[in-house]
N, C-alpha and C positions, 0 to 999 in steps of 0.2 A: 509441354511442361518445362523442358530444358530451355526453350526460348524465353519463357517468362522468368525463369531463374536468371538468365543472362541479362534480361531487360531490367530486373531489379538491381543487379550489380551495377549496370551502366547508369541507371537513373540517379542513384545515390553515390556514385563514384566510390563504391565500396572497396574495390581491389585494383588500384592502379598497377600498371606493369612494374614488376620488380618487388611487389609486396610479399612479405613473409606473413602468413596467416596461421594462427593456431586454431584448429577445429576442435571444439568441445564435443566429445563423443561418448555417449553412454552405452552404445551397442544396440539401442533401440532402432526402430525403422527410420525415424526422422533423422537421427544423427548419422546413421550409416548412409542414407541417401545424400546428406550434406557432404560427408567425407568424399564420396565418389564424384559428386558434382563439382566440388572444389578441385579435386585432383585433375579433372579434365581441363582446367583453365590454363591457357598458355601464359608464360611469363610470371607465374605465381608459384611460390614455394609453400607447400602445405605441410604442417606438422600436426600431430594429434595429441590431445590431452584427455585423460580419463580420470575421474575422481571416484574412489571407492568409499561410499558413505558408511559401509559396515552396518547397514540396517536390516539386511535380508539374509544374513548368514552365508551359506554356501552359494546362494543365488547371486549375491554381490560379487563373490570371488569368481563365479562363472562368467559374469559380465566382463570383469577386468581381463580375464584370460581370453575371452572372445575378441575383444577389441585389440589386445596385444597381438594375437595371431593374425587378425585381419590386416593390421599395419605391417606385420612382417611380410605377408604375401604381397602387399601393395608397394612395399619399399618406402614406407612413410615413417619418419622418426616418431617414436612413441614415448610419452611421458605420463607417469601415473602418480597420483597423490591419494592419500587416505587419511581418515580421521574417525574417531569415535564420536559420531554426531549425537548420539543419545547422551553421552557424558557431557559434551559441550553444551547441549540444550539445557540440561539440568543445572550445570554450573552457572549459566548466564540467564536462567529463568526465561528461556525462549521455547517456542514450539519447535517440533522436529523439522517442519518444512522450512521455517525461517533459518534455523541453525544450519541445515544442509545447504541452503542457498548461500549463506554467509561464508561458510568454509569452502564451498565449491568455487565461488567467484574469487575469493582471495587466492586460492590455488591457481586459477587460470591467470590472474594478474601476475603472480610471481613467476609462473612458467613463461609467460609471454615476455616479461622483462628479461629473464635469464637467457632466452633464446633469440632475443632481438626481433620479436614479432610486432609489427605495426598494428595488426588487426587480430581480433578474437572473434570467431564465427560461432554462433549458436543456432540450433535447429528449430527455433520457434516457427510454427506454420500457421495457416489461416485459422484452424480451429482453436489453437492456443490464443490467437489474437481476439477472436470472437468471445471466448470465455473470459478473457481479461476485461474486455469492454463491458460485458454483462455484469461481472463481479464489481467493477468500479461503479457502475450505475446503481447497483443494489446498495453499496456502501455510501454513495453520495460522492459526486465528483464534478469538476468543471471541464473546461476544454481539454486540458492535458490528460485527464482520466479517460475522456471519450476517445482520445487518440490511441488508446490501447498500448500495444508494445511498439516502441520506437524502432524504425528500421535501422537507425544509427544512433548510438549513445556512446560518445567518446570513441574509443577504439573497438567497441563491441558492434558487430554487424549481424543482421538477421535477414539473409538473402532469400529465405524460404517463406516469407510472410504471405506471399500470394499463392502458395501451393497448398492444396488440401490434403488431408490424410489419405483418402482413397487414391488420389493421384500419386502420392509418394509410394504407397504400397504397390500400385500398378507398375511404377518405374522399377522398383526393386525386383518384382517378379519377372518383368520383361528382361532385365539384365542378369537375372540369376544371382542376385546379391542377398545373402542371408542376414538375419538380424535376430536379436533376442527380445523377449518380452518381460517387462517388469511386472511382477504379479501384483504389486501394490496399486498399479493403475486401475485395477478392477474394483478396488474398495471405494466405499462412499464416505471415507473418513475425513475429507476436507472439502471446502466449498467448490474448488475448481473441479474436482472429480464429480461432485453432484451436479454441477452445471453441465459438464460433459455428458454424463450418463442420462440425465433426465430433462434438463431445460432445452439444450440444443436440439435433441431429437423432436421435441414438441414443436419448436419453431420450424424445423426443417419439414415436418409433416404439413405445416401450413404453407410453406414456400421452400421448395427444394434448394433455392439459391440464397437461403437466409444467411448462411455463413459468408458467402461472397458479398452480400449487401452490407452486412455489419462491418466487414473488413474495409469495404470501399468507403463507408461513412467514417470509419476510424482514420483512414488515410487522409481524408479531407480535413478532419478535425486536427490531426497531427500537423498538417501543413499550415492550417490557420493558426494554431498555437505557436508554431515556429516563427511565423511572420509577425504575430503580435509581440512575441518575446523579443524579436530582433528590433522592433520599433521601440520597445521599452529600453533596451540596451542603448539604442541611438539617443533616446531622450536623456539617459543618465550621462552619456558622454558629453552631450551638448549643454546640459543644465546643472548637473550635480556639482555642488561646491565641495570644499574641504569637509571630510567626515560624512559625505553623503547628504548634505543639506540640500533641500529642493525648494525653489521658489513656488509659492502657493499658486500664483496666477498662471504660471506655465503648466503646473500640474493639472489644474482644473480645466485647462484648454485641451487636454488630451481626451480622446475617446475613453470611456470608462474601462473597456477591456484592456487597453494599454496601461491605463493608470493602475489597475489592480496588479498587473505584472511588475510595474515599477515598484509598488509597495513590497511585493514579495522579493524583489531583487535586493531589498535592504536586509535580507536575512531573517524575515519574520514568516511564521507559518500562519496564514490567515484564511479564515472562512469568509463567506460572503458578508455575514453580518459585521465582521471586523472591518472589512473594506468600506462598508456603508458608514460605519462609525467615523472613520477617518475623513470620508467625504463630508459628513455632517460638520465635523470640526473645521474643515477647510472653508466651508460655505458660510460659517457663522460670522457675525460681525465683530466677534471678540478679537482683540489684538493678540491674545495669547491663551493657551489652553493645552490640554493633553488627553490622550486616550491610552489606557493600558491595554495591551494586546498579548496574545500568547507568545512568550519569549521576548517581549520588548515593550517599549513605549514610544509613541509618536507625539512629539511636541510641536506646537505652532507658536512661533515667536515673531511678531511683527512681519508677517508675510513670508516666513521661511519655515519649512517642515524639517525636523531632524528626528532621527531614530536613536534610541538609547535602550539600555537594558532596563527592564521594568523592576520596580522594587518587589522583593519577595512577599508574596501574600499566602503564606502557608496556613492551613486550617488547623486550629487547635482542637484537641479532642474534648468532647462534652457529651453528657447524657442527653437523650431525646425523650422527655416525658410527653404525656398527652397535652395538647395545646400547641402553643407557638414557641419555637426555639430560634432566637436570632443568631445569625452568623455575621456579625458586623465586619469582620476582616475580609469577607467576600462580598458584602453588599447583598446578602441572601438571608432567607429564613426557612425554617422547616415547620410545616403544619402537620401534626399527628392527631388523627381523629380517633375517638373511642370505638371499640369493636362493635360491629353490627352485621346482620345478615345482609349480603349484597347480591342482588339479582343480576346486576350488570357490572362487568369488570372491564375497565379500560386502562390497562397499564400503558405507560408511555415512558419517554426518556427522563421525565421528572416527576411523574405520578406513579405511585406503587401501591398495589393491594397485596397485603401479606395475610396468609392464613394466621389467625390469631394464635392458635395453639402451636404454631411452628416456631415462634420466637422464643429463644432460650435465654432466660435471665434478662439483663438490662439491654435496651436498645441504645446505642450511642453512635455519634458521627465523628469521623476523624479523617485525616489525609490518608491517601492510599499507601499501603505497604505493598510494594511491587511483588513480593513473594506470595501474597494471599491469592486465593483462587475464587473463581465464580463460574457457575454453569448457567448460562443464559438459556431461557426456554427456546426450543426449536433449533438450537445450534448443534446439538449432539456431541458436544465436547466440553471439557473443563479447561479453562485457561487461567494463567496468572494475570493479575491486574497489569503487570508490566507488559505482557504480551498483548493484552487488550488495548492498552494505550499505544503501543508501538504500531499495531495494525491500523489504528485510527490516526497515526502520525501526530499524536498529541505531544507537544513540546514539554520538556521537564518542568518549566515554570507553570504551565497550565495543569500538569498532573498534581502539583503541590496544592492547588486550590480547587481540586475536583472533589466534592463531598462524597464520602463512602459511608453507607449505613452498615453497622455491625450488630451482632448479638454475641452471646458467649460461644456460639458454634462457628462464627466466622462472618463472611460477607453476606449481607442481606440484599443490598442493591448498590448500584453505582450511578450517580447522577450523569445523565447524558448517554447511558448505555442500557440500563434496564434492571429488572428484579431477578434475583437468583431463583432458579427453577425449584429448589427445595422448599421455598416458602411462598411461591406464587399462589394466590387464591384463585378458586374457580367460582363461577356463578352459583349462588345459593349457600356458600360457606360463610361462616363468621369471619369477617375480615377487618383489618385495620388499613385505612387509607392514609398514606403519607405523601405529602407534596413538598418538593424542594423548589423554591422559586426565587428569582432575583427581585430585590426591593429597590435598589437605587443604582441601576446600570450607569456607570460613569460615562459622562460625555466630555468632561474636562473643560466645560464652558463656564 
């Protein structure tokens, strides 16, 4: 295990001689192993940072004291940070997990800056990586998402990505190194825990090497993405003109995986369909045109592509009666059918079946209010729309033109995400079918 840890350090040149590295340590098995493995590296100065999230009361304070005592015994400089994660999450309309990560990483960055640390090491291991790949697949991803957790991201390094949890615990037991257990890890209150507790064991029952194979595939995908991204950067250096303008002919000569990364390098958040729309624009015979995209607009003018901010397309609030309701500012329309008994229910991201008696008062459509909440079926949790959009990496410009259906009690459904659990119809119930569809997707030609 130690040899593979050292090999990962060498392969990615994570800790050159003379490096000062800040080890993020929670006190759990993974981070305690990382602290000891780093401490054994010659020519490297190790410091330790612990962040108290104040989410588990006395248990959180116990973890802080445990890491402090361990560092005292090892002679390692110790730094601690703390914050009221629950209050921060509420104030910023974020989930606890996201708020905790935001505050923790900000603390690590500040501490590394103050102590002159070139690197920050975190204890992500093979199971963490496999869980990330599976979760990215479930949500939808490209090559970057398939790459899982990056071994190196800026000054953050993850030297334990090739080590499994059983190996780590065996190492600690062999060395007599104690650790503490976070009781929240046993809960099924977030997707990663559910994947860890239920999905990975099923895969490992089919193939005991499932985690290793997933991680090996992720490593290849990460390397492929890094190469393609470097090719995109090289193209931008060679061909980008003032303001990021790109010659269409040179752009079309690129392999499409490189071309997609070139477009994303312009600062746009693009899905596959957006990339395809830009290619359609480039291949058209028109001398000029434009495509509006999330967070921006791509224009074609006499053989040159340029990126600019897209005009605001915010949705105006309006009632949704039975029949067709046009949304001309979005190039969409809503079709609301009269109630009827429905034996087959096929909810999707743009088609919703509502229990007819669950709708309170008037149904209307409006732009999202980030503080409003929805509980999607099967998710087991209620989230703010802001959190939902953040997790989907939806840019602010696209949030403003995402239709949300409401009644007097709150959110009924969100286009692109689904129907609220409180009003989702079941087969055999009297239901209203509502479809939100695009009517004139802009090509700019």
